[in-house]
C-alpha positions as CSV (number, residue, x, y, z in Angstrom):
1,M,-21.2,7.5,25.9
2,I,-22.3,6.4,29.4
3,E,-19.6,5.0,31.6
4,E,-20.2,1.8,33.6
5,N,-20.8,2.1,37.3
6,G,-20.5,-1.2,39.1
7,S,-21.8,0.3,42.4
8,E,-25.3,0.0,41.1
9,R,-25.2,-3.8,40.6
10,D,-26.7,-4.7,44.0
11,V,-30.2,-3.5,43.1
12,A,-32.9,-6.1,43.7
13,K,-34.0,-8.0,40.6
14,K,-37.4,-9.3,39.7
15,E,-38.1,-13.0,39.3
16,P,-37.5,-14.1,35.7
17,I,-40.4,-14.9,33.5
18,A,-41.1,-18.5,32.7
19,V,-39.1,-19.6,29.7
20,T,-39.0,-22.3,27.1
21,E,-35.7,-24.0,26.0
22,E,-34.5,-24.6,22.5
23,E,-31.8,-27.3,22.2
24,T,-28.9,-26.8,19.7
25,P,-25.7,-28.7,19.3
26,E,-23.7,-26.4,21.5
27,K,-26.0,-24.6,23.9
28,V,-29.4,-24.1,25.4
29,I,-31.2,-20.9,24.3
30,K,-34.0,-19.7,26.6
31,T,-36.8,-17.7,25.0
32,E,-39.6,-15.5,26.4
33,D,-42.1,-13.2,24.8
34,N,-39.8,-11.4,22.2
35,I,-36.8,-12.0,24.6
36,T,-34.0,-14.5,24.1
37,R,-31.5,-15.3,26.9
38,L,-28.0,-16.6,26.0
39,N,-25.1,-17.7,28.2
40,I,-21.7,-17.4,26.6
41,E,-18.2,-17.0,27.9
42,G,-19.5,-16.4,31.4
43,K,-21.8,-13.6,30.3
44,E,-25.6,-13.5,30.3
45,I,-26.9,-11.9,27.2
46,I,-30.5,-10.8,26.9
47,L,-31.8,-10.0,23.3
48,I,-35.0,-8.0,23.0
49,G,-36.6,-8.3,19.5
50,T,-38.6,-5.2,18.8
51,A,-40.8,-3.5,16.2
52,H,-39.3,0.0,15.7
53,V,-42.7,1.8,16.0
54,S,-44.4,-0.4,18.7
55,K,-45.4,1.2,22.0
56,E,-45.3,-2.3,23.5
57,S,-41.7,-2.7,22.4
58,A,-40.7,0.5,24.2
59,K,-42.5,-0.5,27.3
60,Q,-40.8,-3.9,27.3
61,V,-37.4,-2.4,26.9
62,K,-37.9,-0.2,29.9
63,A,-39.3,-3.1,32.0
64,V,-36.5,-5.5,31.1
65,I,-33.7,-3.1,31.8
66,E,-35.2,-2.0,35.1
67,A,-35.7,-5.7,36.2
68,E,-32.4,-7.1,35.0
69,Q,-30.1,-4.1,35.9
70,P,-27.5,-5.0,33.2
71,D,-23.9,-3.9,33.1
72,A,-24.2,-2.8,29.5
73,V,-27.1,-1.9,27.1
74,C,-26.4,-2.5,23.4
75,I,-28.7,-0.7,20.8
76,E,-29.0,-1.3,17.1
77,L,-27.7,2.2,16.2
78,D,-24.4,3.5,14.8
79,Q,-22.9,6.9,15.7
80,Q,-24.7,8.7,12.9
81,R,-28.2,7.3,13.7
82,Y,-27.5,7.8,17.5
83,Q,-27.0,11.5,16.9
84,S,-30.1,11.8,14.7
85,V,-32.1,10.1,17.5
86,T,-30.7,12.2,20.4
87,D,-30.1,15.6,18.6
88,K,-33.5,17.3,18.3
89,N,-32.0,20.2,16.4
90,R,-30.2,18.1,13.8
91,W,-32.3,19.4,10.9
92,Q,-31.8,23.1,11.8
93,K,-28.0,22.6,11.6
94,M,-28.2,21.2,8.1
95,D,-26.5,23.3,5.4
96,I,-28.3,22.5,2.1
97,F,-25.6,24.2,0.0
98,K,-22.9,22.0,1.7
99,I,-24.9,18.9,1.0
100,I,-25.1,19.7,-2.7
101,K,-21.3,20.5,-2.8
102,E,-20.5,17.2,-1.1
103,K,-22.7,15.3,-3.5
104,K,-24.9,13.9,-0.7
105,T,-28.3,15.0,-2.0
106,T,-29.3,11.6,-3.4
107,V,-28.0,9.8,-0.3
108,L,-30.0,12.1,2.0
109,L,-33.1,11.8,-0.2
110,V,-32.9,8.0,-0.1
111,N,-32.5,8.1,3.7
112,L,-35.5,10.3,4.1
113,V,-37.6,8.1,1.8
114,I,-36.6,5.0,3.8
115,S,-37.3,6.7,7.1
116,S,-40.7,8.0,5.9
117,F,-42.1,4.5,5.9
118,Q,-41.2,4.1,9.6
119,N,-42.4,7.7,10.4
120,R,-45.8,7.1,8.8
121,L,-46.4,4.1,11.0
122,A,-45.1,5.9,14.0
123,K,-47.4,8.8,13.4
124,Q,-50.3,6.4,12.9
125,F,-49.8,4.8,16.3
126,G,-48.7,7.9,18.2
127,I,-45.1,7.0,19.0
128,K,-41.8,8.5,18.1
129,P,-39.8,6.5,15.5
130,G,-37.2,4.4,17.2
131,Q,-38.8,5.0,20.6
132,E,-37.5,1.6,21.9
133,M,-34.0,2.8,21.1
134,I,-34.6,6.1,22.8
135,Q,-36.0,4.2,25.8
136,G,-32.9,2.0,25.9
137,I,-30.6,5.0,26.0
138,E,-32.6,6.7,28.8
139,S,-32.9,3.5,30.8
140,A,-29.2,2.8,30.5
141,K,-28.5,6.3,31.9
142,E,-30.9,5.7,34.7
143,I,-29.1,2.6,36.0
144,N,-25.6,3.8,35.0
145,A,-25.0,1.0,32.5
146,K,-22.6,1.3,29.7
147,L,-24.3,2.2,26.4
148,V,-22.9,0.4,23.4
149,L,-23.7,1.5,19.8
150,A,-23.7,-2.0,18.3
151,D,-24.6,-1.5,14.6
152,R,-22.3,-1.0,11.7
153,N,-22.1,2.5,10.1
154,I,-25.1,2.9,7.9
155,Q,-23.0,4.5,5.0
156,T,-20.8,1.4,5.1
157,T,-23.8,-0.8,4.8
158,F,-25.2,1.2,1.9
159,S,-21.8,1.2,0.2
160,R,-21.5,-2.6,0.5
161,V,-25.1,-3.1,-0.7
162,W,-24.6,-0.7,-3.7
163,H,-21.3,-2.5,-4.6
164,G,-22.7,-6.0,-4.6
165,I,-26.0,-5.8,-6.5
166,G,-25.0,-4.8,-10.1
167,L,-26.5,-2.3,-12.4
168,K,-29.8,-4.1,-12.7
169,G,-30.0,-4.3,-8.9
170,K,-29.2,-0.6,-8.5
171,L,-32.0,0.4,-10.8
172,A,-34.5,-1.9,-9.1
173,L,-33.5,-0.8,-5.7
174,M,-34.0,2.9,-6.5
175,V,-37.4,2.1,-8.0
176,Q,-38.4,0.1,-4.9
177,I,-37.3,2.9,-2.6
178,L,-38.8,5.7,-4.5
179,F,-42.1,3.8,-5.0
180,S,-42.4,3.7,-1.2
181,I,-43.1,7.4,-1.2
182,F,-46.5,6.8,-2.8
183,N,-47.4,4.0,-0.4
184,D,-49.5,5.6,2.2
185,E,-51.4,2.5,3.4
186,S,-52.1,2.2,7.1
187,I,-51.9,-1.0,9.0
188,S,-53.6,-2.5,12.0
189,E,-52.1,-3.0,15.5
190,E,-52.3,-6.7,14.8
191,E,-50.3,-6.4,11.6
192,L,-47.8,-4.1,13.4
193,E,-47.1,-6.8,16.0
194,K,-46.5,-9.3,13.2
195,M,-43.8,-6.9,11.9
196,K,-41.7,-7.7,15.0
197,S,-40.3,-10.5,12.9
198,Q,-38.7,-7.8,10.7
199,D,-37.0,-4.5,11.2
200,M,-38.5,-1.6,9.2
201,L,-35.8,-1.4,6.5
202,N,-35.8,-5.1,6.0
203,A,-39.6,-5.2,5.8
204,M,-39.6,-2.6,3.0
205,L,-37.0,-4.5,1.0
206,Q,-38.2,-8.0,1.6
207,D,-39.6,-8.5,-1.9
208,F,-36.5,-7.0,-3.3
209,T,-34.2,-9.5,-1.5
210,E,-36.2,-12.4,-2.9
211,H,-35.3,-11.2,-6.4
212,F,-31.8,-10.1,-5.6
213,P,-30.4,-12.5,-2.9
214,K,-27.0,-10.7,-2.9
215,L,-28.7,-7.9,-1.0
216,K,-29.3,-10.1,2.0
217,K,-25.7,-10.6,2.8
218,P,-24.6,-6.9,3.4
219,L,-28.0,-5.8,4.7
220,I,-28.8,-8.6,7.1
221,D,-26.2,-11.3,7.4
222,E,-23.1,-9.1,7.8
223,R,-24.9,-6.9,10.2
224,D,-25.9,-10.0,12.2
225,Q,-22.2,-10.8,12.5
226,Y,-21.3,-7.2,13.4
227,L,-24.0,-6.9,16.0
228,S,-23.1,-10.3,17.5
229,Q,-19.5,-9.3,18.0
230,K,-20.3,-5.9,19.5
231,I,-22.8,-7.5,21.9
232,K,-20.4,-10.2,22.9
233,D,-17.6,-7.7,23.4
234,A,-19.7,-5.4,25.5
235,P,-18.4,-4.8,29.1
236,G,-19.8,-6.6,32.1
237,D,-21.3,-9.9,33.0
238,K,-24.9,-9.1,32.1
239,I,-25.8,-7.4,28.8
240,V,-29.2,-6.4,27.3
241,A,-29.3,-5.9,23.5
242,I,-32.2,-4.0,21.8
243,L,-32.6,-5.1,18.2
244,G,-35.0,-5.2,15.3
245,A,-36.5,-8.7,15.7
246,A,-35.3,-9.7,12.2
247,H,-31.7,-9.9,13.5
248,V,-32.4,-12.1,16.5
249,P,-32.3,-15.5,14.7
250,G,-29.0,-14.6,13.0
251,I,-27.5,-13.3,16.1
252,K,-28.4,-16.4,18.0
253,K,-26.2,-18.4,15.6
254,E,-23.4,-15.8,14.9
255,I,-22.7,-14.8,18.5
256,Y,-20.9,-18.1,19.0
257,N,-18.4,-17.3,16.2
258,E,-15.6,-14.7,16.1
259,H,-16.0,-12.0,13.5
260,D,-13.5,-9.4,12.2
261,L,-15.1,-6.0,12.7
262,K,-12.5,-4.3,10.5
263,A,-13.2,-6.6,7.6
264,L,-17.0,-6.1,8.0
265,S,-16.4,-2.3,8.1
266,K,-14.3,-2.2,5.0
267,V,-15.8,0.0,2.2
268,P,-15.4,-1.6,-1.2
269,K,-13.0,0.1,-3.5
270,K,-14.6,2.0,-6.4
271,S,-14.0,0.4,-9.8
272,K,-12.0,2.6,-12.2
273,A,-14.1,1.3,-15.1
274,P,-17.1,3.7,-14.6
275,G,-14.8,6.7,-14.5
276,K,-13.1,5.7,-17.7
277,I,-16.5,5.1,-19.4
278,A,-17.7,8.5,-18.0
279,W,-14.9,10.2,-19.9
280,A,-15.0,8.0,-23.0
281,I,-18.7,8.8,-23.8
282,P,-18.3,12.6,-24.1
283,I,-15.1,12.2,-26.0
284,I,-16.8,10.0,-28.5
285,I,-19.8,12.3,-28.7
286,I,-17.7,15.4,-29.3
287,G,-15.5,13.5,-31.8
288,V,-18.5,12.2,-33.7
289,I,-20.1,15.7,-33.9
290,L,-16.9,17.4,-35.1
291,Y,-16.3,14.8,-37.7
292,T,-19.9,15.1,-38.9
293,F,-19.5,18.9,-39.2
294,Y,-16.4,18.2,-41.3
295,M,-18.3,15.8,-43.6
296,N,-21.6,17.6,-43.7
297,F,-22.2,20.9,-42.0
298,S,-26.0,20.7,-41.9
299,A,-25.8,17.2,-40.4
300,G,-23.5,18.4,-37.7
301,V,-26.0,21.2,-36.9
302,S,-28.8,18.6,-36.7
303,Q,-26.7,16.5,-34.3
304,T,-25.9,19.5,-32.1
305,V,-29.6,20.6,-32.0
306,S,-30.7,17.0,-31.1
307,W,-28.1,16.9,-28.3
308,V,-29.2,20.2,-26.8
309,I,-32.9,19.5,-27.1
310,W,-32.7,16.0,-25.5
311,N,-30.3,16.9,-22.7
312,G,-31.8,20.3,-21.9
313,G,-35.4,19.2,-22.4
314,L,-35.3,16.0,-20.2
315,S,-33.2,17.7,-17.6
316,A,-35.7,20.6,-17.5
317,L,-38.5,18.0,-17.3
318,G,-36.9,16.6,-14.1
319,A,-36.9,20.1,-12.6
320,V,-40.5,20.6,-13.6
321,I,-41.6,17.4,-12.0
322,A,-39.7,18.5,-8.8
323,L,-41.7,21.8,-9.0
324,G,-38.6,23.9,-9.4
325,H,-38.6,27.6,-9.8
326,P,-38.8,28.9,-13.5
327,L,-35.2,30.0,-13.3
328,T,-34.2,26.6,-11.9
329,I,-35.8,25.0,-15.0
330,L,-34.0,27.5,-17.2
331,T,-30.7,26.6,-15.5
332,A,-31.3,22.9,-16.2
333,I,-32.0,23.7,-19.9
334,V,-28.8,25.7,-20.3
335,V,-26.4,23.6,-18.2
336,A,-27.4,20.1,-19.1
337,P,-26.1,19.9,-22.7
338,I,-22.7,21.2,-21.4
339,S,-22.4,19.3,-18.1
340,S,-23.3,16.0,-19.9
341,L,-20.0,16.4,-21.7
342,N,-18.0,16.8,-18.5
343,P,-18.1,13.9,-15.9
344,L,-17.0,16.4,-13.2
345,L,-20.2,18.4,-13.6
346,A,-23.8,17.7,-13.2
347,A,-26.9,19.7,-14.2
348,G,-28.7,18.8,-11.0
349,W,-26.0,20.6,-8.9
350,F,-26.4,23.9,-10.7
351,A,-30.2,23.5,-10.7
352,G,-30.1,22.7,-7.0
353,F,-28.0,25.7,-6.1
354,T,-30.3,27.9,-8.1
355,E,-33.4,26.5,-6.4
356,A,-31.8,26.8,-2.9
357,Y,-30.8,30.4,-3.6
358,L,-34.2,31.5,-5.0
359,R,-36.2,29.6,-2.5
360,R,-33.9,29.3,0.5
361,P,-35.2,26.8,3.0
362,S,-36.3,28.5,6.3
363,V,-35.7,27.2,9.8
364,S,-39.3,26.0,9.9
365,D,-38.7,23.9,6.7
366,F,-35.9,22.1,8.5
367,E,-38.0,21.7,11.7
368,R,-40.8,20.2,9.7
369,L,-38.6,17.9,7.6
370,S,-39.3,14.7,9.5
371,E,-43.0,15.4,9.5
372,D,-43.3,16.5,5.9
373,A,-41.3,13.5,4.7
374,V,-44.1,11.1,5.6
375,S,-46.2,12.0,2.6
376,V,-45.9,12.6,-1.2
377,K,-47.3,16.2,-0.8
378,G,-44.8,16.9,2.0
379,F,-41.8,15.8,-0.1
380,W,-42.8,18.4,-2.8
381,K,-44.0,21.1,-0.4
382,N,-41.0,21.3,1.9
383,K,-38.3,23.5,0.5
384,V,-35.5,21.2,1.7
385,T,-36.8,18.1,0.1
386,R,-37.8,20.0,-3.0
387,V,-34.1,21.0,-3.5
388,L,-33.1,17.4,-3.1
389,L,-35.8,16.4,-5.6
390,V,-34.6,19.1,-8.1
391,V,-31.0,17.8,-7.9
392,T,-31.9,14.1,-8.2
393,L,-34.6,14.4,-10.9
394,T,-32.7,17.0,-13.0
395,N,-29.6,14.7,-12.9
396,L,-31.8,11.7,-13.8
397,G,-33.3,13.7,-16.8
398,S,-29.9,14.7,-17.9
399,T,-28.6,11.1,-17.8
400,L,-31.6,10.0,-19.9
401,G,-31.1,12.9,-22.3
402,T,-27.4,11.8,-22.7
403,V,-28.5,8.3,-23.6
404,I,-31.2,9.4,-26.1
405,G,-29.3,12.4,-27.4
406,G,-26.1,10.3,-27.8
407,A,-28.0,7.7,-29.7
408,E,-29.4,10.3,-32.0
409,V,-25.9,11.8,-32.6
410,I,-24.7,8.3,-33.6
411,R,-27.7,7.7,-35.8
412,V,-27.1,10.9,-37.8
413,F,-23.4,10.1,-38.0
414,I,-24.0,6.7,-39.5
415,Q,-26.6,8.1,-41.9
416,T,-24.1,10.8,-43.0
417,I,-21.1,8.4,-43.7
418,S,-23.4,6.0,-45.5
419,Q,-24.5,8.6,-48.1
């Protein structure tokens, strides 16, 4: 992090741009073109609302920081995203086997899918994703201002989102995110400028938040509160904050309130119910099959065959859709019927390890990861994302196979005891 240097404060400043004033019960808010000026507790706070792939936004960030010479520059990044922006070699350092072991394949795949929307627009307009944040970091260093990472940890945000939207919301969210892979529409410069009223993640999920209002609280409202407190607590008398423009209206309201950052950073405790259900299902399935064998051996065989076919077949189908290696597909077929009876195991993990071993991603695959993740073809072509797809789609197929195969086991059991 960049330390503050007060000796640079006497640099001449440009004349401020003409502003308009917005009256509220407690204060006067001055606004310029995508810029909002606030005065609170003896501090001057300048909010710059940006579009995350706009060249004009990056230029404006540079111009404002050079003109205002703030004591601190706040950026809408957390530590994880800051490192991803500043570390050019981050993909080369990735260990795909470690990611599978730590059960982070789905999270990484979702992050790549979300960022692909921004990367496509950035590629279209010839600018690096998050260039305005990069510019803010560079400009803060140039004037020796304190750099403040003002956003909440992205994993905390996703955890709070995931916890608060229910099973229906989880399924709809995954469909919405995965569907974005196939959306390769381009937009005009005019449409891009209109997007300054939304940051990229919020833009992609706008329709979803209309159907699931609970998503808005952790994704936008809570982050408005978190960002407001971090900006207000930033050191110095003059602070510039670089934000996705969707957050500016909320921050203008929330910055006058006190917010508990620890409470906003708290990760919801996982419910014990899913774990109990995860163990109850295989116990019931095994018990039903064994009892059916006791009553009617041929019916028990029929149950077992159905279980193996549905689990192995749909799990293998997931591996096929991911374009997995033939041995990866075979692994899914063999492992899925067994792993579905043990909540501690997952067919996708074994299939993913097999795929990564047989088609080990090269350095160039990691180097091209950001570029390949902007298209459907790239997701399936790149060996890194292919492994992620193998794990995710194989697990999805295994889950579906458990539901259908389990239903078939119960059907045969009911038919047997009714004879």
